[in-house]
CHARMM-style PDB file with segment names, atoms N, HN, CA, C and O in Angstrom:
ATOM      1  N   MET     1      68.050 129.571 148.496  1.00  0.00      PROA
ATOM      2  CA  MET     1      66.719 129.346 147.787  1.00  0.00      PROA
ATOM      3  C   MET     1      68.506 130.473 145.686  1.00  0.00      PROA
ATOM      4  O   MET     1      68.584 130.418 144.459  1.00  0.00      PROA
ATOM      5  N   ARG     2      68.914 130.831 146.311  1.00  0.00      PROA
ATOM      6  HN  ARG     2      68.850 130.876 147.308  1.00  0.00      PROA
ATOM      7  CA  ARG     2      69.417 132.153 145.257  1.00  0.00      PROA
ATOM      8  C   ARG     2      70.616 130.960 144.664  1.00  0.00      PROA
ATOM      9  O   ARG     2      70.893 130.507 143.554  1.00  0.00      PROA
ATOM     10  N   ARG     3      71.269 130.696 146.458  1.00  0.00      PROA
ATOM     11  HN  ARG     3      71.044 131.065 147.360  1.00  0.00      PROA
ATOM     12  CA  ARG     3      72.447 130.237 146.642  1.00  0.00      PROA
ATOM     13  C   ARG     3      71.896 128.098 145.459  1.00  0.00      PROA
ATOM     14  O   ARG     3      72.569 127.718 144.500  1.00  0.00      PROA
ATOM     15  N   ALA     4      71.084 127.569 145.823  1.00  0.00      PROA
ATOM     16  HN  ALA     4      70.537 127.877 146.602  1.00  0.00      PROA
ATOM     17  CA  ALA     4      70.948 126.237 145.451  1.00  0.00      PROA
ATOM     18  C   ALA     4      70.699 126.799 144.030  1.00  0.00      PROA
ATOM     19  O   ALA     4      71.809 126.765 143.498  1.00  0.00      PROA
ATOM     20  N   SER     5      69.825 127.286 143.166  1.00  0.00      PROA
ATOM     21  HN  SER     5      68.924 127.313 143.598  1.00  0.00      PROA
ATOM     22  CA  SER     5      69.463 127.627 141.825  1.00  0.00      PROA
ATOM     23  C   SER     5      70.463 127.973 140.796  1.00  0.00      PROA
ATOM     24  O   SER     5      70.423 127.838 139.573  1.00  0.00      PROA
ATOM     25  N   GLU     6      71.878 128.721 142.024  1.00  0.00      PROA
ATOM     26  HN  GLU     6      71.910 128.831 143.017  1.00  0.00      PROA
ATOM     27  CA  GLU     6      73.034 128.656 140.593  1.00  0.00      PROA
ATOM     28  C   GLU     6      73.641 127.587 140.575  1.00  0.00      PROA
ATOM     29  O   GLU     6      74.086 127.259 139.475  1.00  0.00      PROA
ATOM     30  N   PHE     7      73.965 126.371 142.107  1.00  0.00      PROA
ATOM     31  HN  PHE     7      73.604 126.638 143.000  1.00  0.00      PROA
ATOM     32  CA  PHE     7      74.438 125.564 141.353  1.00  0.00      PROA
ATOM     33  C   PHE     7      73.845 124.872 140.887  1.00  0.00      PROA
ATOM     34  O   PHE     7      74.719 124.372 140.180  1.00  0.00      PROA
ATOM     35  N   ILE     8      72.521 124.065 140.523  1.00  0.00      PROA
ATOM     36  HN  ILE     8      71.810 124.471 141.097  1.00  0.00      PROA
ATOM     37  CA  ILE     8      71.625 123.712 139.807  1.00  0.00      PROA
ATOM     38  C   ILE     8      72.195 124.004 138.002  1.00  0.00      PROA
ATOM     39  O   ILE     8      72.417 123.399 136.953  1.00  0.00      PROA
ATOM     40  N   ARG     9      72.208 125.200 138.537  1.00  0.00      PROA
ATOM     41  HN  ARG     9      72.028 125.691 139.389  1.00  0.00      PROA
ATOM     42  CA  ARG     9      72.554 125.916 136.876  1.00  0.00      PROA
ATOM     43  C   ARG     9      73.946 125.602 136.907  1.00  0.00      PROA
ATOM     44  O   ARG     9      73.618 124.427 136.743  1.00  0.00      PROA
ATOM     45  N   GLU    10      75.130 125.547 136.960  1.00  0.00      PROA
ATOM     46  HN  GLU    10      75.396 126.502 137.093  1.00  0.00      PROA
ATOM     47  CA  GLU    10      76.251 125.708 137.405  1.00  0.00      PROA
ATOM     48  C   GLU    10      76.433 123.533 136.619  1.00  0.00      PROA
ATOM     49  O   GLU    10      76.944 123.053 135.607  1.00  0.00      PROA
ATOM     50  N   GLN    11      75.629 122.896 137.916  1.00  0.00      PROA
ATOM     51  HN  GLN    11      75.214 123.286 138.738  1.00  0.00      PROA
ATOM     52  CA  GLN    11      76.049 122.068 136.601  1.00  0.00      PROA
ATOM     53  C   GLN    11      75.383 121.700 135.570  1.00  0.00      PROA
ATOM     54  O   GLN    11      75.463 120.539 135.169  1.00  0.00      PROA
ATOM     55  N   GLY    12      74.686 122.534 135.019  1.00  0.00      PROA
ATOM     56  HN  GLY    12      74.621 123.478 135.345  1.00  0.00      PROA
ATOM     57  CA  GLY    12      74.397 122.349 133.846  1.00  0.00      PROA
ATOM     58  C   GLY    12      72.791 121.693 133.733  1.00  0.00      PROA
ATOM     59  O   GLY    12      72.215 121.103 132.818  1.00  0.00      PROA
ATOM     60  N   TRP    13      72.564 121.909 134.476  1.00  0.00      PROA
ATOM     61  HN  TRP    13      73.031 122.389 135.219  1.00  0.00      PROA
ATOM     62  CA  TRP    13      70.938 120.805 135.216  1.00  0.00      PROA
ATOM     63  C   TRP    13      69.909 122.953 134.884  1.00  0.00      PROA
ATOM     64  O   TRP    13      70.079 124.128 135.206  1.00  0.00      PROA
ATOM     65  N   VAL    14      68.590 121.750 133.767  1.00  0.00      PROA
ATOM     66  HN  VAL    14      68.452 120.795 133.506  1.00  0.00      PROA
ATOM     67  CA  VAL    14      67.988 122.823 134.096  1.00  0.00      PROA
ATOM     68  C   VAL    14      66.573 122.731 134.856  1.00  0.00      PROA
ATOM     69  O   VAL    14      66.015 121.640 134.977  1.00  0.00      PROA
ATOM     70  N   VAL    15      66.016 123.913 135.362  1.00  0.00      PROA
ATOM     71  HN  VAL    15      66.469 124.799 135.264  1.00  0.00      PROA
ATOM     72  CA  VAL    15      64.816 123.242 135.318  1.00  0.00      PROA
ATOM     73  C   VAL    15      63.319 123.433 135.382  1.00  0.00      PROA
ATOM     74  O   VAL    15      62.809 124.446 135.862  1.00  0.00      PROA
ATOM     75  N   ILE    16      62.378 122.043 134.694  1.00  0.00      PROA
ATOM     76  HN  ILE    16      62.792 121.221 134.304  1.00  0.00      PROA
ATOM     77  CA  ILE    16      61.488 122.996 134.029  1.00  0.00      PROA
ATOM     78  C   ILE    16      60.209 122.779 135.098  1.00  0.00      PROA
ATOM     79  O   ILE    16      59.112 123.103 134.643  1.00  0.00      PROA
ATOM     80  N   ALA    17      60.241 122.216 136.602  1.00  0.00      PROA
ATOM     81  HN  ALA    17      61.132 121.953 136.972  1.00  0.00      PROA
ATOM     82  CA  ALA    17      59.491 122.116 137.021  1.00  0.00      PROA
ATOM     83  C   ALA    17      59.647 122.484 138.796  1.00  0.00      PROA
ATOM     84  O   ALA    17      60.816 122.367 139.164  1.00  0.00      PROA
ATOM     85  N   VAL    18      58.894 122.803 139.657  1.00  0.00      PROA
ATOM     86  HN  VAL    18      57.944 122.898 139.358  1.00  0.00      PROA
ATOM     87  CA  VAL    18      59.012 122.917 140.756  1.00  0.00      PROA
ATOM     88  C   VAL    18      58.354 121.969 141.463  1.00  0.00      PROA
ATOM     89  O   VAL    18      57.278 122.486 141.761  1.00  0.00      PROA
ATOM     90  N   GLU    19      58.411 120.609 142.000  1.00  0.00      PROA
ATOM     91  HN  GLU    19      59.286 120.189 141.757  1.00  0.00      PROA
ATOM     92  CA  GLU    19      56.225 120.172 142.505  1.00  0.00      PROA
ATOM     93  C   GLU    19      56.459 120.629 143.921  1.00  0.00      PROA
ATOM     94  O   GLU    19      55.422 120.289 144.491  1.00  0.00      PROA
ATOM     95  N   ASP    20      57.597 121.475 145.215  1.00  0.00      PROA
ATOM     96  HN  ASP    20      58.440 121.751 144.752  1.00  0.00      PROA
ATOM     97  CA  ASP    20      57.285 121.785 146.573  1.00  0.00      PROA
ATOM     98  C   ASP    20      57.904 122.995 146.337  1.00  0.00      PROA
ATOM     99  O   ASP    20      58.656 123.151 145.375  1.00  0.00      PROA
ATOM    100  N   GLU    21      57.606 124.020 147.276  1.00  0.00      PROA
ATOM    101  HN  GLU    21      56.995 123.893 148.057  1.00  0.00      PROA
ATOM    102  CA  GLU    21      58.543 124.957 146.909  1.00  0.00      PROA
ATOM    103  C   GLU    21      59.766 124.946 148.771  1.00  0.00      PROA
ATOM    104  O   GLU    21      59.178 124.373 149.689  1.00  0.00      PROA
ATOM    105  N   PRO    22      60.740 125.328 149.028  1.00  0.00      PROA
ATOM    106  CA  PRO    22      61.719 125.089 149.943  1.00  0.00      PROA
ATOM    107  C   PRO    22      60.773 125.680 151.029  1.00  0.00      PROA
ATOM    108  O   PRO    22      59.744 126.246 150.662  1.00  0.00      PROA
ATOM    109  N   ALA    23      61.028 125.592 152.131  1.00  0.00      PROA
ATOM    110  HN  ALA    23      61.864 125.133 152.429  1.00  0.00      PROA
ATOM    111  CA  ALA    23      60.657 125.700 153.005  1.00  0.00      PROA
ATOM    112  C   ALA    23      61.490 125.537 155.141  1.00  0.00      PROA
ATOM    113  O   ALA    23      61.315 124.640 155.966  1.00  0.00      PROA
ATOM    114  N   GLN    24      61.947 126.264 155.198  1.00  0.00      PROA
ATOM    115  HN  GLN    24      62.090 126.993 154.528  1.00  0.00      PROA
ATOM    116  CA  GLN    24      62.962 126.476 156.180  1.00  0.00      PROA
ATOM    117  C   GLN    24      62.678 125.787 157.695  1.00  0.00      PROA
ATOM    118  O   GLN    24      62.047 126.372 158.576  1.00  0.00      PROA
ATOM    119  N   ILE    25      63.080 124.852 157.794  1.00  0.00      PROA
ATOM    120  HN  ILE    25      63.592 124.377 157.079  1.00  0.00      PROA
ATOM    121  CA  ILE    25      63.024 124.229 159.204  1.00  0.00      PROA
ATOM    122  C   ILE    25      63.707 123.380 159.671  1.00  0.00      PROA
ATOM    123  O   ILE    25      64.502 122.866 158.884  1.00  0.00      PROA
ATOM    124  N   GLY    26      63.701 122.873 161.103  1.00  0.00      PROA
ATOM    125  HN  GLY    26      63.055 123.290 161.743  1.00  0.00      PROA
ATOM    126  CA  GLY    26      64.353 122.778 162.408  1.00  0.00      PROA
ATOM    127  C   GLY    26      65.443 121.419 161.852  1.00  0.00      PROA
ATOM    128  O   GLY    26      65.601 120.868 160.762  1.00  0.00      PROA
ATOM    129  N   ARG    27      65.963 121.271 163.010  1.00  0.00      PROA
ATOM    130  HN  ARG    27      65.835 121.719 163.895  1.00  0.00      PROA
ATOM    131  CA  ARG    27      66.518 120.456 162.994  1.00  0.00      PROA
ATOM    132  C   ARG    27      65.465 118.758 163.147  1.00  0.00      PROA
ATOM    133  O   ARG    27      65.519 117.618 162.688  1.00  0.00      PROA
ATOM    134  N   ASP    28      64.875 119.302 163.783  1.00  0.00      PROA
ATOM    135  HN  ASP    28      64.831 120.229 164.156  1.00  0.00      PROA
ATOM    136  CA  ASP    28      63.545 117.946 164.675  1.00  0.00      PROA
ATOM    137  C   ASP    28      62.668 117.730 163.595  1.00  0.00      PROA
ATOM    138  O   ASP    28      62.146 116.629 163.420  1.00  0.00      PROA
ATOM    139  N   GLU    29      62.435 118.835 162.748  1.00  0.00      PROA
ATOM    140  HN  GLU    29      62.860 119.729 162.891  1.00  0.00      PROA
ATOM    141  CA  GLU    29      61.914 118.044 161.459  1.00  0.00      PROA
ATOM    142  C   GLU    29      62.462 117.704 160.180  1.00  0.00      PROA
ATOM    143  O   GLU    29      61.871 117.580 159.107  1.00  0.00      PROA
ATOM    144  N   ALA    30      63.336 117.609 160.374  1.00  0.00      PROA
ATOM    145  HN  ALA    30      63.816 117.710 161.246  1.00  0.00      PROA
ATOM    146  CA  ALA    30      64.421 117.152 159.336  1.00  0.00      PROA
ATOM    147  C   ALA    30      64.013 116.301 158.830  1.00  0.00      PROA
ATOM    148  O   ALA    30      63.279 115.639 159.564  1.00  0.00      PROA
ATOM    149  N   PRO    31      64.177 115.720 157.282  1.00  0.00      PROA
ATOM    150  CA  PRO    31      63.611 114.047 157.007  1.00  0.00      PROA
ATOM    151  C   PRO    31      65.310 112.804 157.082  1.00  0.00      PROA
ATOM    152  O   PRO    31      65.305 111.576 157.167  1.00  0.00      PROA
ATOM    153  N   ASN    32      66.613 113.809 157.004  1.00  0.00      PROA
ATOM    154  HN  ASN    32      66.617 114.806 156.934  1.00  0.00      PROA
ATOM    155  CA  ASN    32      67.097 113.262 157.965  1.00  0.00      PROA
ATOM    156  C   ASN    32      68.499 114.713 158.307  1.00  0.00      PROA
ATOM    157  O   ASN    32      68.880 115.809 157.896  1.00  0.00      PROA
ATOM    158  N   ILE    33      68.775 113.652 159.343  1.00  0.00      PROA
ATOM    159  HN  ILE    33      68.465 112.762 159.678  1.00  0.00      PROA
ATOM    160  CA  ILE    33      69.381 115.019 160.746  1.00  0.00      PROA
ATOM    161  C   ILE    33      71.138 114.819 159.464  1.00  0.00      PROA
ATOM    162  O   ILE    33      71.923 115.717 159.157  1.00  0.00      PROA
ATOM    163  N   GLU    34      71.159 113.956 159.218  1.00  0.00      PROA
ATOM    164  HN  GLU    34      70.522 113.226 159.467  1.00  0.00      PROA
ATOM    165  CA  GLU    34      72.947 113.914 158.954  1.00  0.00      PROA
ATOM    166  C   GLU    34      72.540 114.911 158.159  1.00  0.00      PROA
ATOM    167  O   GLU    34      72.848 115.902 158.821  1.00  0.00      PROA
ATOM    168  N   HSD    35      72.244 115.140 157.561  1.00  0.00      PROA
ATOM    169  HN  HSD    35      71.994 114.335 157.024  1.00  0.00      PROA
ATOM    170  CA  HSD    35      72.382 116.307 156.225  1.00  0.00      PROA
ATOM    171  C   HSD    35      71.969 117.859 156.331  1.00  0.00      PROA
ATOM    172  O   HSD    35      72.139 118.843 155.612  1.00  0.00      PROA
ATOM    173  N   PHE    36      71.269 117.582 157.719  1.00  0.00      PROA
ATOM    174  HN  PHE    36      71.130 116.782 158.303  1.00  0.00      PROA
ATOM    175  CA  PHE    36      71.126 119.370 158.713  1.00  0.00      PROA
ATOM    176  C   PHE    36      72.503 119.463 159.266  1.00  0.00      PROA
ATOM    177  O   PHE    36      73.227 120.424 159.006  1.00  0.00      PROA
ATOM    178  N   ASP    37      72.889 118.438 160.057  1.00  0.00      PROA
ATOM    179  HN  ASP    37      72.301 117.657 160.269  1.00  0.00      PROA
ATOM    180  CA  ASP    37      74.092 118.778 160.437  1.00  0.00      PROA
ATOM    181  C   ASP    37      74.819 118.841 159.595  1.00  0.00      PROA
ATOM    182  O   ASP    37      74.641 120.051 159.452  1.00  0.00      PROA
ATOM    183  N   GLN    38      75.407 118.654 158.982  1.00  0.00      PROA
ATOM    184  HN  GLN    38      75.551 117.671 159.098  1.00  0.00      PROA
ATOM    185  CA  GLN    38      76.263 118.765 157.561  1.00  0.00      PROA
ATOM    186  C   GLN    38      76.329 119.992 156.548  1.00  0.00      PROA
ATOM    187  O   GLN    38      77.218 120.370 155.784  1.00  0.00      PROA
ATOM    188  N   ALA    39      75.265 120.391 156.782  1.00  0.00      PROA
ATOM    189  HN  ALA    39      74.543 120.085 157.403  1.00  0.00      PROA
ATOM    190  CA  ALA    39      74.908 121.875 156.262  1.00  0.00      PROA
ATOM    191  C   ALA    39      75.053 122.368 157.686  1.00  0.00      PROA
ATOM    192  O   ALA    39      76.241 122.657 157.545  1.00  0.00      PROA
ATOM    193  N   LEU    40      74.871 122.610 158.611  1.00  0.00      PROA
ATOM    194  HN  LEU    40      73.906 122.375 158.726  1.00  0.00      PROA
ATOM    195  CA  LEU    40      75.602 123.483 160.025  1.00  0.00      PROA
ATOM    196  C   LEU    40      76.915 123.757 159.404  1.00  0.00      PROA
ATOM    197  O   LEU    40      77.280 124.798 158.858  1.00  0.00      PROA
ATOM    198  N   VAL    41      77.602 122.588 159.584  1.00  0.00      PROA
ATOM    199  HN  VAL    41      77.305 121.742 160.027  1.00  0.00      PROA
ATOM    200  CA  VAL    41      79.169 122.446 159.277  1.00  0.00      PROA
ATOM    201  C   VAL    41      79.790 123.482 158.354  1.00  0.00      PROA
ATOM    202  O   VAL    41      80.469 124.492 158.540  1.00  0.00      PROA
ATOM    203  N   GLU    42      79.268 122.806 157.212  1.00  0.00      PROA
ATOM    204  HN  GLU    42      78.717 121.985 157.061  1.00  0.00      PROA
ATOM    205  CA  GLU    42      79.530 122.723 155.589  1.00  0.00      PROA
ATOM    206  C   GLU    42      78.553 124.342 155.305  1.00  0.00      PROA
ATOM    207  O   GLU    42      78.416 124.317 154.082  1.00  0.00      PROA
ATOM    208  N   ASP    43      78.385 124.656 155.427  1.00  0.00      PROA
ATOM    209  HN  ASP    43      78.497 124.676 156.420  1.00  0.00      PROA
ATOM    210  CA  ASP    43      77.681 126.104 155.542  1.00  0.00      PROA
ATOM    211  C   ASP    43      75.956 125.786 154.534  1.00  0.00      PROA
ATOM    212  O   ASP    43      74.846 126.067 154.986  1.00  0.00      PROA
ATOM    213  N   GLU    44      76.288 125.004 152.822  1.00  0.00      PROA
ATOM    214  HN  GLU    44      77.189 124.776 152.455  1.00  0.00      PROA
ATOM    215  CA  GLU    44      75.117 124.160 151.979  1.00  0.00      PROA
ATOM    216  C   GLU    44      75.854 122.651 152.410  1.00  0.00      PROA
ATOM    217  O   GLU    44      76.901 122.148 152.816  1.00  0.00      PROA
ATOM    218  N   VAL    45      74.143 122.288 151.897  1.00  0.00      PROA
ATOM    219  HN  VAL    45      73.292 122.697 151.568  1.00  0.00      PROA
ATOM    220  CA  VAL    45      74.325 120.419 151.348  1.00  0.00      PROA
ATOM    221  C   VAL    45      73.297 120.395 150.306  1.00  0.00      PROA
ATOM    222  O   VAL    45      72.187 120.924 150.243  1.00  0.00      PROA
ATOM    223  N   TYR    46      73.773 119.850 149.724  1.00  0.00      PROA
ATOM    224  HN  TYR    46      74.675 119.420 149.775  1.00  0.00      PROA
ATOM    225  CA  TYR    46      72.679 119.385 148.079  1.00  0.00      PROA
ATOM    226  C   TYR    46      72.431 117.770 148.034  1.00  0.00      PROA
ATOM    227  O   TYR    46      73.350 116.951 148.036  1.00  0.00      PROA
ATOM    228  N   VAL    47      71.384 117.523 148.003  1.00  0.00      PROA
ATOM    229  HN  VAL    47      70.637 118.188 148.002  1.00  0.00      PROA
ATOM    230  CA  VAL    47      70.922 116.316 148.042  1.00  0.00      PROA
ATOM    231  C   VAL    47      69.942 116.310 146.756  1.00  0.00      PROA
ATOM    232  O   VAL    47      68.859 116.886 146.651  1.00  0.00      PROA
ATOM    233  N   PHE    48      70.528 115.604 145.923  1.00  0.00      PROA
ATOM    234  HN  PHE    48      71.407 115.136 146.008  1.00  0.00      PROA
ATOM    235  CA  PHE    48      69.094 115.459 144.647  1.00  0.00      PROA
ATOM    236  C   PHE    48      68.553 113.949 144.633  1.00  0.00      PROA
ATOM    237  O   PHE    48      69.396 113.073 144.441  1.00  0.00      PROA
ATOM    238  N   ASN    49      67.497 113.652 144.781  1.00  0.00      PROA
ATOM    239  HN  ASN    49      66.812 114.364 144.937  1.00  0.00      PROA
ATOM    240  CA  ASN    49      66.865 113.004 144.474  1.00  0.00      PROA
ATOM    241  C   ASN    49      66.121 112.600 143.366  1.00  0.00      PROA
ATOM    242  O   ASN    49      65.192 113.329 143.018  1.00  0.00      PROA
ATOM    243  N   GLN    50      66.364 111.527 142.717  1.00  0.00      PROA
ATOM    244  HN  GLN    50      67.118 110.934 143.000  1.00  0.00      PROA
ATOM    245  CA  GLN    50      65.806 111.326 140.750  1.00  0.00      PROA
ATOM    246  C   GLN    50      64.940 109.321 140.580  1.00  0.00      PROA
ATOM    247  O   GLN    50      64.992 108.107 140.779  1.00  0.00      PROA
ATOM    248  N   TRP    51      64.367 110.339 140.135  1.00  0.00      PROA
ATOM    249  HN  TRP    51      64.325 111.325 139.973  1.00  0.00      PROA
ATOM    250  CA  TRP    51      63.711 109.164 139.588  1.00  0.00      PROA
ATOM    251  C   TRP    51      62.651 109.552 138.559  1.00  0.00      PROA
ATOM    252  O   TRP    51      62.024 110.608 138.472  1.00  0.00      PROA
ATOM    253  N   PRO    52      62.570 107.910 137.423  1.00  0.00      PROA
ATOM    254  CA  PRO    52      61.997 108.257 136.489  1.00  0.00      PROA
ATOM    255  C   PRO    52      60.741 109.122 136.199  1.00  0.00      PROA
ATOM    256  O   PRO    52      60.009 109.557 137.088  1.00  0.00      PROA
ATOM    257  N   VAL    53      60.559 109.330 134.862  1.00  0.00      PROA
ATOM    258  HN  VAL    53      61.153 108.976 134.140  1.00  0.00      PROA
ATOM    259  CA  VAL    53      58.960 109.927 134.335  1.00  0.00      PROA
ATOM    260  C   VAL    53      58.229 108.807 134.288  1.00  0.00      PROA
ATOM    261  O   VAL    53      58.587 107.631 134.352  1.00  0.00      PROA
ATOM    262  N   ASP    54      57.043 109.344 134.155  1.00  0.00      PROA
ATOM    263  HN  ASP    54      56.752 110.300 134.103  1.00  0.00      PROA
ATOM    264  CA  ASP    54      56.512 108.029 133.568  1.00  0.00      PROA
ATOM    265  C   ASP    54      56.105 108.437 132.044  1.00  0.00      PROA
ATOM    266  O   ASP    54      56.349 107.582 131.193  1.00  0.00      PROA
ATOM    267  N   ASP    55      55.437 109.811 131.560  1.00  0.00      PROA
ATOM    268  HN  ASP    55      55.239 110.505 132.251  1.00  0.00      PROA
ATOM    269  CA  ASP    55      55.527 110.397 130.498  1.00  0.00      PROA
ATOM    270  C   ASP    55      56.008 111.497 130.274  1.00  0.00      PROA
ATOM    271  O   ASP    55      55.645 112.647 130.028  1.00  0.00      PROA
ATOM    272  N   ALA    56      57.505 110.525 130.498  1.00  0.00      PROA
ATOM    273  HN  ALA    56      57.800 109.591 130.698  1.00  0.00      PROA
ATOM    274  CA  ALA    56      58.914 111.586 130.065  1.00  0.00      PROA
ATOM    275  C   ALA    56      59.189 111.419 127.762  1.00  0.00      PROA
ATOM    276  O   ALA    56      60.049 111.879 127.011  1.00  0.00      PROA
ATOM    277  N   ASP    57      57.949 110.553 127.518  1.00  0.00      PROA
ATOM    278  HN  ASP    57      57.251 110.179 128.128  1.00  0.00      PROA
ATOM    279  CA  ASP    57      57.877 110.710 126.356  1.00  0.00      PROA
ATOM    280  C   ASP    57      59.588 110.232 125.872  1.00  0.00      PROA
ATOM    281  O   ASP    57      60.049 111.341 126.141  1.00  0.00      PROA
ATOM    282  N   ASP    58      60.611 109.580 125.464  1.00  0.00      PROA
ATOM    283  HN  ASP    58      60.237 108.679 125.246  1.00  0.00      PROA
ATOM    284  CA  ASP    58      61.500 109.114 125.808  1.00  0.00      PROA
ATOM    285  C   ASP    58      62.244 110.061 125.635  1.00  0.00      PROA
ATOM    286  O   ASP    58      62.947 110.069 124.625  1.00  0.00      PROA
ATOM    287  N   GLN    59      62.338 111.726 127.086  1.00  0.00      PROA
ATOM    288  HN  GLN    59      61.767 111.720 127.907  1.00  0.00      PROA
ATOM    289  CA  GLN    59      63.060 112.440 127.366  1.00  0.00      PROA
ATOM    290  C   GLN    59      63.778 112.103 128.621  1.00  0.00      PROA
ATOM    291  O   GLN    59      63.259 111.453 129.529  1.00  0.00      PROA
ATOM    292  N   THR    60      65.048 112.589 128.643  1.00  0.00      PROA
ATOM    293  HN  THR    60      65.470 113.117 127.906  1.00  0.00      PROA
ATOM    294  CA  THR    60      65.386 112.244 129.815  1.00  0.00      PROA
ATOM    295  C   THR    60      65.124 113.382 131.164  1.00  0.00      PROA
ATOM    296  O   THR    60      65.561 114.533 131.132  1.00  0.00      PROA
ATOM    297  N   ARG    61      64.275 112.771 132.411  1.00  0.00      PROA
ATOM    298  HN  ARG    61      63.920 111.836 132.437  1.00  0.00      PROA
ATOM    299  CA  ARG    61      64.263 113.814 133.189  1.00  0.00      PROA
ATOM    300  C   ARG    61      64.370 113.238 135.080  1.00  0.00      PROA
ATOM    301  O   ARG    61      64.232 112.192 135.714  1.00  0.00      PROA
ATOM    302  N   HSD    62      64.611 114.312 135.279  1.00  0.00      PROA
ATOM    303  HN  HSD    62      64.722 115.162 134.764  1.00  0.00      PROA
ATOM    304  CA  HSD    62      65.081 113.889 137.226  1.00  0.00      PROA
ATOM    305  C   HSD    62      64.517 114.916 137.595  1.00  0.00      PROA
ATOM    306  OT1 HSD    62      64.482 115.206 138.791  1.00  0.00      PROA
TER     307      HSD     62
END
């Protein structure tokens, strides 16, 4: 979690809210097994899901 937070800040992103707290899961529970396997090989994987926010008041948010 700490490394992921550092990575996000290094990319210039600012976290304004967290919808779901991170949780440790096993491979069988992974939403995308390929990402899980890639993390085993590379030690870390970051997947960013972006979508428009309806009440963004003309601000860009992801």
